[in-house]
BALUMZA-114673 format. One record per residue (C-alpha): residue number from 1; residue in three letters; x, y, z. Coordinates in steps of 0.5 Angstrom, whole numbers. Example, Ala and Ser with C-alpha at 12.3 -4.5 7.8 and 13.67 -1.06 7.14 Angstrom:
+-----+-----+-------+-------+-------+
|   k |   r |     x |     y |     z |
+-----+-----+-------+-------+-------+
|   1 | ALA |    25 |    -9 |    16 |
|   2 | SER |    27 |    -2 |    14 |
+-----+-----+-------+-------+-------+
END
This chain:
+-----+-----+-------+-------+-------+
|   k |   r |     x |     y |     z |
+-----+-----+-------+-------+-------+
|   1 | MET |   131 |   362 |   158 |
|   2 | SER |   124 |   361 |   159 |
|   3 | THR |   121 |   359 |   165 |
|   4 | ALA |   118 |   352 |   163 |
|   5 | ALA |   126 |   351 |   161 |
|   6 | SER |   128 |   353 |   167 |
|   7 | ASP |   123 |   348 |   171 |
|   8 | SER |   125 |   342 |   167 |
|   9 | LEU |   133 |   342 |   168 |
|  10 | PRO |   132 |   340 |   175 |
|  11 | GLN |   127 |   335 |   173 |
|  12 | GLN |   132 |   332 |   168 |
|  13 | LEU |   138 |   332 |   173 |
|  14 | ARG |   134 |   328 |   178 |
|  15 | ASP |   132 |   323 |   172 |
|  16 | PHE |   139 |   323 |   171 |
|  17 | TRP |   141 |   322 |   178 |
|  18 | SER |   136 |   316 |   179 |
|  19 | ILE |   139 |   313 |   173 |
|  20 | VAL |   146 |   313 |   176 |
|  21 | VAL |   143 |   310 |   182 |
|  22 | GLU |   139 |   305 |   179 |
|  23 | VAL |   145 |   303 |   175 |
|  24 | TRP |   149 |   303 |   181 |
|  25 | ASN |   144 |   299 |   185 |
|  26 | THR |   143 |   293 |   179 |
|  27 | SER |   149 |   293 |   174 |
|  28 | PHE |   153 |   288 |   178 |
|  29 | LEU |   150 |   282 |   176 |
|  30 | GLY |   143 |   285 |   179 |
|  31 | VAL |   146 |   288 |   185 |
|  32 | SER |   149 |   294 |   188 |
|  33 | VAL |   156 |   296 |   185 |
|  34 | GLY |   158 |   297 |   192 |
|  35 | GLN |   157 |   290 |   194 |
|  36 | GLY |   160 |   288 |   188 |
|  37 | LEU |   166 |   291 |   189 |
|  38 | ALA |   166 |   290 |   196 |
|  39 | ALA |   165 |   282 |   194 |
|  40 | VAL |   171 |   283 |   189 |
|  41 | LEU |   175 |   286 |   195 |
|  42 | VAL |   174 |   280 |   200 |
|  43 | VAL |   176 |   275 |   194 |
|  44 | LEU |   182 |   279 |   193 |
|  45 | ILE |   184 |   279 |   201 |
|  46 | GLY |   183 |   272 |   201 |
|  47 | PHE |   188 |   270 |   195 |
|  48 | MET |   193 |   275 |   199 |
|  49 | VAL |   192 |   271 |   205 |
|  50 | ARG |   193 |   265 |   201 |
|  51 | GLY |   199 |   267 |   199 |
|  52 | LEU |   201 |   269 |   206 |
|  53 | ILE |   200 |   262 |   208 |
|  54 | ALA |   204 |   259 |   202 |
|  55 | ARG |   210 |   264 |   204 |
|  56 | TRP |   210 |   264 |   211 |
|  57 | LEU |   206 |   259 |   215 |
|  58 | ILE |   207 |   253 |   211 |
|  59 | ALA |   215 |   255 |   210 |
|  60 | ALA |   215 |   256 |   218 |
|  61 | LEU |   212 |   249 |   219 |
|  62 | THR |   216 |   246 |   214 |
|  63 | ARG |   222 |   249 |   217 |
|  64 | LEU |   220 |   247 |   224 |
|  65 | ALA |   218 |   240 |   221 |
|  66 | GLY |   225 |   239 |   218 |
|  67 | ARG |   228 |   240 |   225 |
|  68 | SER |   225 |   233 |   228 |
|  69 | GLU |   229 |   227 |   227 |
|  70 | THR |   223 |   223 |   223 |
|  71 | THR |   220 |   225 |   217 |
|  72 | LEU |   213 |   224 |   218 |
|  73 | ASP |   211 |   231 |   220 |
|  74 | ASP |   215 |   233 |   214 |
|  75 | GLU |   210 |   229 |   210 |
|  76 | VAL |   204 |   231 |   214 |
|  77 | VAL |   206 |   239 |   212 |
|  78 | ALA |   207 |   237 |   205 |
|  79 | ALA |   200 |   233 |   204 |
|  80 | LEU |   196 |   239 |   208 |
|  81 | SER |   199 |   245 |   204 |
|  82 | GLY |   195 |   245 |   198 |
|  83 | PRO |   188 |   244 |   202 |
|  84 | MET |   191 |   249 |   207 |
|  85 | LYS |   192 |   254 |   202 |
|  86 | LEU |   185 |   253 |   199 |
|  87 | VAL |   181 |   255 |   206 |
|  88 | PRO |   182 |   262 |   206 |
|  89 | VAL |   179 |   263 |   199 |
|  90 | ILE |   173 |   259 |   201 |
|  91 | VAL |   172 |   263 |   207 |
|  92 | ALA |   173 |   269 |   202 |
|  93 | LEU |   168 |   267 |   197 |
|  94 | PHE |   163 |   265 |   203 |
|  95 | PHE |   163 |   272 |   205 |
|  96 | SER |   163 |   275 |   198 |
|  97 | ILE |   157 |   271 |   197 |
|  98 | ASN |   153 |   274 |   203 |
|  99 | ILE |   156 |   281 |   201 |
| 100 | ILE |   152 |   281 |   195 |
| 101 | HIS |   146 |   278 |   198 |
| 102 | LEU |   144 |   274 |   192 |
| 103 | GLY |   136 |   272 |   192 |
| 104 | GLY |   132 |   266 |   191 |
| 105 | ASP |   136 |   261 |   186 |
| 106 | GLY |   142 |   265 |   186 |
| 107 | ALA |   143 |   265 |   194 |
| 108 | LEU |   142 |   257 |   193 |
| 109 | ARG |   147 |   256 |   188 |
| 110 | GLY |   152 |   260 |   192 |
| 111 | GLU |   151 |   256 |   198 |
| 112 | GLN |   152 |   250 |   194 |
| 113 | PHE |   158 |   252 |   191 |
| 114 | VAL |   162 |   254 |   197 |
| 115 | GLN |   159 |   247 |   200 |
| 116 | SER |   163 |   244 |   194 |
| 117 | LEU |   169 |   247 |   195 |
| 118 | VAL |   169 |   245 |   203 |
| 119 | VAL |   168 |   238 |   201 |
| 120 | VAL |   174 |   239 |   196 |
| 121 | ALA |   178 |   241 |   201 |
| 122 | LEU |   176 |   236 |   206 |
| 123 | PHE |   177 |   230 |   201 |
| 124 | TRP |   183 |   233 |   198 |
| 125 | ALA |   187 |   233 |   205 |
| 126 | LEU |   184 |   226 |   206 |
| 127 | HIS |   187 |   224 |   200 |
| 128 | ASN |   194 |   227 |   201 |
| 129 | ALA |   194 |   224 |   208 |
| 130 | VAL |   194 |   217 |   206 |
| 131 | GLY |   202 |   218 |   204 |
| 132 | PRO |   204 |   220 |   211 |
| 133 | LEU |   199 |   214 |   214 |
| 134 | ALA |   203 |   209 |   210 |
| 135 | LEU |   209 |   212 |   212 |
| 136 | ALA |   207 |   211 |   220 |
| 137 | MET |   205 |   204 |   218 |
| 138 | ARG |   212 |   202 |   218 |
| 139 | GLY |   211 |   198 |   224 |
| 140 | VAL |   206 |   193 |   221 |
| 141 | ARG |   210 |   193 |   214 |
| 142 | SER |   213 |   186 |   216 |
| 143 | ALA |   206 |   183 |   217 |
| 144 | LEU |   203 |   186 |   211 |
| 145 | THR |   209 |   187 |   206 |
| 146 | PRO |   211 |   194 |   203 |
| 147 | VAL |   207 |   192 |   197 |
| 148 | MET |   201 |   191 |   200 |
| 149 | ILE |   201 |   197 |   204 |
| 150 | ASP |   202 |   201 |   197 |
| 151 | TRP |   196 |   197 |   194 |
| 152 | LEU |   192 |   199 |   200 |
| 153 | THR |   195 |   207 |   200 |
| 154 | LYS |   192 |   207 |   192 |
| 155 | ALA |   186 |   204 |   194 |
| 156 | MET |   184 |   209 |   200 |
| 157 | ARG |   186 |   215 |   195 |
| 158 | ILE |   181 |   212 |   190 |
| 159 | LEU |   176 |   211 |   195 |
| 160 | PHE |   177 |   218 |   198 |
| 161 | VAL |   176 |   221 |   190 |
| 162 | ILE |   170 |   217 |   189 |
| 163 | VAL |   167 |   219 |   196 |
| 164 | GLY |   169 |   226 |   195 |
| 165 | ALA |   166 |   226 |   188 |
| 166 | ALA |   159 |   223 |   190 |
| 167 | ALA |   159 |   228 |   196 |
| 168 | VAL |   159 |   234 |   191 |
| 169 | LEU |   154 |   231 |   186 |
| 170 | GLN |   149 |   230 |   192 |
| 171 | ILE |   150 |   237 |   194 |
| 172 | TRP |   148 |   239 |   187 |
| 173 | ASP |   142 |   235 |   188 |
| 174 | ILE |   145 |   230 |   183 |
| 175 | PRO |   142 |   223 |   184 |
| 176 | VAL |   148 |   219 |   186 |
| 177 | ALA |   144 |   212 |   187 |
| 178 | GLY |   142 |   213 |   179 |
| 179 | ILE |   149 |   214 |   177 |
| 180 | VAL |   151 |   208 |   181 |
| 181 | ALA |   145 |   203 |   178 |
| 182 | GLY |   147 |   205 |   171 |
| 183 | LEU |   155 |   204 |   173 |
| 184 | GLY |   153 |   197 |   176 |
| 185 | LEU |   149 |   195 |   169 |
| 186 | PHE |   155 |   198 |   165 |
| 187 | GLY |   160 |   194 |   170 |
| 188 | VAL |   156 |   188 |   169 |
| 189 | ALA |   157 |   189 |   161 |
| 190 | ILE |   164 |   190 |   162 |
| 191 | GLY |   166 |   185 |   167 |
| 192 | LEU |   164 |   180 |   162 |
| 193 | GLY |   169 |   182 |   157 |
| 194 | ALA |   174 |   183 |   163 |
| 195 | GLN |   174 |   177 |   166 |
| 196 | ASP |   182 |   176 |   165 |
| 197 | LEU |   183 |   183 |   169 |
| 198 | PHE |   179 |   181 |   175 |
| 199 | LYS |   183 |   174 |   175 |
| 200 | ASN |   189 |   178 |   175 |
| 201 | LEU |   187 |   183 |   180 |
| 202 | ILE |   185 |   177 |   185 |
| 203 | ALA |   192 |   173 |   183 |
| 204 | GLY |   196 |   179 |   185 |
| 205 | ILE |   192 |   180 |   192 |
| 206 | LEU |   194 |   172 |   193 |
| 207 | ILE |   201 |   173 |   191 |
| 208 | LEU |   201 |   179 |   196 |
| 209 | ALA |   198 |   175 |   202 |
| 210 | GLU |   202 |   169 |   201 |
| 211 | LYS |   208 |   173 |   200 |
| 212 | ARG |   211 |   169 |   195 |
| 213 | PHE |   216 |   175 |   193 |
| 214 | LEU |   217 |   182 |   194 |
| 215 | PRO |   220 |   187 |   189 |
| 216 | GLY |   228 |   186 |   189 |
| 217 | ASP |   227 |   178 |   189 |
| 218 | TRP |   230 |   174 |   184 |
| 219 | ILE |   225 |   169 |   181 |
| 220 | LEU |   224 |   163 |   176 |
| 221 | VAL |   217 |   161 |   173 |
| 222 | ASP |   219 |   155 |   169 |
| 223 | GLY |   217 |   157 |   161 |
| 224 | VAL |   215 |   164 |   163 |
| 225 | VAL |   220 |   168 |   166 |
| 226 | GLU |   227 |   169 |   170 |
| 227 | GLY |   229 |   175 |   173 |
| 228 | THR |   229 |   181 |   178 |
| 229 | VAL |   222 |   183 |   181 |
| 230 | GLU |   221 |   191 |   180 |
| 231 | GLU |   214 |   192 |   181 |
| 232 | ILE |   207 |   188 |   183 |
| 233 | ASN |   201 |   192 |   180 |
| 234 | PHE |   194 |   191 |   180 |
| 235 | ARG |   194 |   187 |   173 |
| 236 | SER |   201 |   185 |   172 |
| 237 | THR |   208 |   184 |   175 |
| 238 | LEU |   214 |   187 |   172 |
| 239 | VAL |   220 |   183 |   172 |
| 240 | ARG |   227 |   185 |   169 |
| 241 | ARG |   231 |   179 |   166 |
| 242 | PHE |   238 |   179 |   167 |
| 243 | ASP |   239 |   182 |   160 |
| 244 | LYS |   236 |   188 |   163 |
| 245 | GLY |   229 |   187 |   158 |
| 246 | PRO |   223 |   188 |   162 |
| 247 | VAL |   218 |   183 |   162 |
| 248 | TYR |   210 |   184 |   164 |
| 249 | VAL |   208 |   178 |   167 |
| 250 | PRO |   200 |   177 |   168 |
| 251 | ASN |   199 |   176 |   176 |
| 252 | SER |   195 |   170 |   174 |
| 253 | LYS |   201 |   167 |   171 |
| 254 | LEU |   205 |   168 |   177 |
| 255 | ALA |   199 |   165 |   182 |
| 256 | ASP |   198 |   159 |   178 |
| 257 | ASN |   205 |   156 |   176 |
| 258 | ALA |   210 |   154 |   181 |
| 259 | VAL |   215 |   160 |   183 |
| 260 | THR |   222 |   159 |   185 |
| 261 | ASN |   225 |   165 |   189 |
| 262 | PHE |   232 |   164 |   189 |
| 263 | SER |   233 |   171 |   194 |
| 264 | ARG |   230 |   167 |   200 |
| 265 | MET |   235 |   161 |   199 |
| 266 | THR |   239 |   160 |   206 |
| 267 | HIS |   245 |   156 |   202 |
| 268 | ARG |   247 |   155 |   195 |
| 269 | ARG |   248 |   148 |   193 |
| 270 | ILE |   254 |   144 |   189 |
| 271 | LYS |   253 |   137 |   186 |
| 272 | TRP |   258 |   134 |   182 |
| 273 | ALA |   259 |   127 |   179 |
| 274 | ILE |   267 |   127 |   179 |
| 275 | GLY |   269 |   121 |   174 |
| 276 | VAL |   276 |   118 |   175 |
| 277 | ARG |   280 |   112 |   171 |
| 278 | TYR |   278 |   105 |   172 |
| 279 | ASP |   285 |   103 |   174 |
| 280 | THR |   285 |   108 |   180 |
| 281 | THR |   286 |   103 |   186 |
| 282 | SER |   282 |   103 |   192 |
| 283 | GLU |   287 |   107 |   196 |
| 284 | GLN |   287 |   112 |   191 |
| 285 | LEU |   280 |   113 |   191 |
| 286 | ARG |   280 |   113 |   199 |
| 287 | GLU |   285 |   119 |   199 |
| 288 | ILE |   281 |   123 |   194 |
| 289 | ARG |   275 |   122 |   198 |
| 290 | ASP |   278 |   124 |   205 |
| 291 | LYS |   282 |   130 |   202 |
| 292 | VAL |   276 |   133 |   198 |
| 293 | LEU |   271 |   132 |   204 |
| 294 | ALA |   276 |   135 |   209 |
| 295 | TRP |   277 |   141 |   205 |
| 296 | VAL |   270 |   142 |   204 |
| 297 | THR |   268 |   141 |   212 |
| 298 | ASP |   274 |   145 |   214 |
| 299 | HIS |   273 |   151 |   209 |
| 300 | PRO |   269 |   157 |   213 |
| 301 | GLU |   265 |   159 |   207 |
| 302 | PHE |   262 |   152 |   206 |
| 303 | ALA |   256 |   150 |   211 |
| 304 | ASP |   257 |   144 |   215 |
| 305 | PRO |   252 |   139 |   218 |
| 306 | PRO |   247 |   138 |   221 |
| 307 | ASP |   245 |   145 |   217 |
| 308 | VAL |   246 |   142 |   211 |
| 309 | ALA |   248 |   135 |   208 |
| 310 | THR |   255 |   134 |   206 |
| 311 | PHE |   258 |   128 |   202 |
| 312 | MET |   264 |   126 |   198 |
| 313 | ARG |   263 |   118 |   196 |
| 314 | VAL |   264 |   113 |   191 |
| 315 | ASP |   257 |   113 |   188 |
| 316 | ALA |   257 |   109 |   181 |
| 317 | PHE |   261 |   105 |   176 |
| 318 | GLY |   260 |   109 |   170 |
| 319 | PRO |   261 |   106 |   163 |
| 320 | SER |   268 |   109 |   163 |
| 321 | SER |   269 |   111 |   170 |
| 322 | ILE |   269 |   110 |   177 |
| 323 | ASP |   264 |   116 |   179 |
| 324 | PHE |   265 |   120 |   186 |
| 325 | LEU |   258 |   124 |   188 |
| 326 | LEU |   260 |   131 |   191 |
| 327 | TYR |   255 |   134 |   195 |
| 328 | CYS |   255 |   140 |   199 |
| 329 | PHE |   253 |   147 |   200 |
| 330 | THR |   256 |   154 |   201 |
| 331 | LYS |   254 |   159 |   206 |
| 332 | THR |   253 |   165 |   201 |
| 333 | THR |   247 |   166 |   196 |
| 334 | ASN |   251 |   171 |   192 |
| 335 | TRP |   252 |   168 |   185 |
| 336 | GLY |   259 |   171 |   184 |
| 337 | GLU |   261 |   169 |   191 |
| 338 | TRP |   258 |   162 |   189 |
| 339 | LEU |   262 |   162 |   183 |
| 340 | ARG |   268 |   164 |   186 |
| 341 | LEU |   268 |   158 |   191 |
| 342 | LYS |   266 |   153 |   186 |
| 343 | GLU |   272 |   155 |   182 |
| 344 | ASP |   276 |   154 |   188 |
| 345 | LEU |   273 |   147 |   190 |
| 346 | ALA |   274 |   145 |   182 |
| 347 | LEU |   282 |   147 |   183 |
| 348 | PHE |   283 |   143 |   189 |
| 349 | VAL |   279 |   137 |   186 |
| 350 | LYS |   284 |   137 |   180 |
| 351 | GLN |   290 |   138 |   185 |
| 352 | THR |   288 |   132 |   189 |
| 353 | VAL |   287 |   127 |   183 |
| 354 | GLU |   293 |   129 |   180 |
| 355 | LYS |   297 |   128 |   187 |
| 356 | ALA |   294 |   121 |   188 |
| 357 | GLY |   297 |   119 |   182 |
| 358 | THR |   291 |   118 |   178 |
| 359 | GLU |   287 |   122 |   172 |
| 360 | PHE |   280 |   124 |   171 |
| 361 | ALA |   276 |   119 |   166 |
| 362 | PHE |   273 |   121 |   159 |
| 363 | PRO |   268 |   117 |   155 |
| 364 | SER |   272 |   112 |   151 |
| 365 | THR |   271 |   105 |   148 |
| 366 | SER |   276 |    99 |   148 |
| 367 | VAL |   276 |    94 |   143 |
| 368 | TYR |   279 |    87 |   144 |
| 369 | LEU |   282 |    82 |   139 |
| 370 | GLU |   283 |    75 |   141 |
| 371 | SER |   288 |    71 |   137 |
| 372 | GLY |   286 |    65 |   133 |
| 373 | ALA |   279 |    68 |   131 |
| 374 | GLU |   276 |    65 |   125 |
| 375 | VAL |   276 |    69 |   119 |
| 376 | PHE |   269 |    69 |   115 |
| 377 | GLN |   269 |    66 |   108 |
| 378 | PRO |   263 |    67 |   104 |
| 379 | PRO |   261 |    60 |   100 |
| 380 | ALA |   265 |    59 |    93 |
| 381 | GLY |   262 |    61 |    87 |
| 382 | ASP |   258 |    67 |    90 |
| 383 | GLY |   258 |    73 |    86 |
| 384 | ALA |   260 |    77 |    93 |
| 385 | ALA |   266 |    72 |    94 |
| 386 | ALA |   269 |    74 |    88 |
| 387 | ALA |   268 |    82 |    90 |
| 388 | VAL |   271 |    81 |    96 |
| 389 | ALA |   277 |    77 |    93 |
| 390 | ASP |   278 |    83 |    88 |
| 391 | ALA |   277 |    88 |    94 |
| 392 | GLN |   283 |    84 |    97 |
+-----+-----+-------+-------+-------+
END
């Protein structure tokens, strides 16, 4: 081997080593492979810590919250478990970015990425915390109603999502004001074609503010719907008819029309017209009146004056009957119980009328013929008279 060849070999090895060093220092996204491996290792540790938090810490907090008598702490743990799992990943990414030492624009974008994750974790926690907050507001449910609290819960969650998205856009130097202005113009165009939507939204708010009805109430809107309220949404209300058919009624229909809420009745009314024959004597009328009135006033399931009005009176002389007016109220508002009491009352009225020695009247017509009435005779020689004679 020549002297020149032996001298060039170490130089070649040095050149090769310099290539290896350059590759090691620059081939991992422009930074050292060692820094890159260290950053990846830190990220993996972050995910491992996330798994440990999910498996041990959150499980321990869940068991601890389960020992308490309230469900508020259980809701808090469940709401914050997701953001808590994201925290170690954010910390790991922050350290890995610092290990890599991205320069210039890369360092700025890495910092913005970490800031975005922090904003996401923060507003995610706030979004989920709305549920426990609504649970803690049970004390004011009587003042605000459960449906209004549900609406406020939905509105707060939407608000946190919008504010969080705006914060992320601001971090990435995206002008939020321009987007809002554009959305404002777009909203005006949409609003012109969505007047009914906003009308129903405002009507829903008025329904909740006035507490016209709540889910579970039996309502009647003449010409619109009758049934049980299931849901009160932003645009419409779901009413389940008694045949189990769902009816989605726009809130404006329920706000502009008269609504009868049967679930808020304190008593249920019975109003009957009871007709007896005209040959019923005065004593029989008094007997029927007094016995029926005594039965109603003494019955424990019928309401008594002065809470309600109770009448059993001879009310009118009808075309074919003397009519009583029976007017009373039951204490129960349950439809089935009310029907049972009506049946008991009807049976007692029938027995009372029969024991009094008279009968119920029914529509009838009496024709009276007087003796010696003049018979009409047509004029002689008339064709009609001949026809009548033939018919006779």
